[in-house]
C-alpha positions as CSV (number, residue, x, y, z in Angstrom):
1,M,94.8,92.7,97.0
2,P,98.5,93.8,97.3
3,V,101.0,91.1,96.9
4,I,104.6,91.5,98.3
5,G,107.2,89.2,96.9
6,V,110.2,88.3,99.1
7,P,112.9,86.3,97.3
8,V,115.1,84.3,99.6
9,S,118.7,83.3,99.2
10,S,118.2,79.7,100.2
11,G,116.1,77.2,98.4
12,Y,116.2,74.7,95.6
13,G,118.0,74.5,92.3
14,A,120.5,77.0,90.8
15,G,119.0,80.0,92.6
16,G,122.2,82.0,92.6
17,G,121.8,83.3,96.1
18,G,118.2,84.4,95.4
19,K,118.9,86.2,92.2
20,A,116.8,83.7,90.1
21,A,113.8,84.3,92.4
22,L,114.3,88.1,92.4
23,Y,114.5,88.2,88.6
24,T,111.5,86.0,88.2
25,M,109.4,88.3,90.4
26,L,110.7,91.5,88.7
27,Q,109.8,90.1,85.3
28,S,106.4,88.8,86.1
29,C,103.4,90.4,84.5
30,S,101.3,90.5,87.7
31,V,100.8,93.4,90.0
32,L,103.5,92.7,92.5
33,S,105.7,94.7,94.9
34,V,109.1,93.1,95.2
35,V,111.6,93.8,98.0
36,N,115.3,92.9,98.0
37,I,116.6,89.4,98.7
38,D,116.1,88.2,102.3
39,A,114.3,91.5,103.2
40,G,111.5,90.1,105.3
41,F,111.6,93.1,107.7
42,V,111.3,95.5,104.8
43,A,108.3,93.5,103.4
44,G,106.6,93.7,106.8
45,A,107.2,97.4,107.0
46,Y,105.7,97.9,103.5
47,A,102.7,95.7,104.4
48,A,102.2,97.9,107.5
49,R,102.4,101.0,105.4
50,I,99.7,99.7,103.0
51,A,97.5,98.7,105.9
52,N,97.8,102.1,107.5
53,M,97.0,103.8,104.2
54,L,93.9,101.7,103.8
55,A,92.7,102.3,107.3
56,K,93.2,106.1,106.9
57,A,91.2,106.0,103.6
58,R,88.4,104.0,105.2
59,R,88.1,106.5,108.1
60,K,87.5,109.3,105.5
61,E,84.5,107.5,104.0
């Protein structure tokens, strides 16, 4: 399953405007797509692209 990480600029601790969350996601060892800080719209567009690609592949089967 695709996982899309969306770091946010608000939160707890010394997040540094979302940089701590962004760096953590980028350095993780999991299969993860990371978008920029507070880029929820971009994450949604990427999820739609993945869904469209899967639907197209299923139609070919």
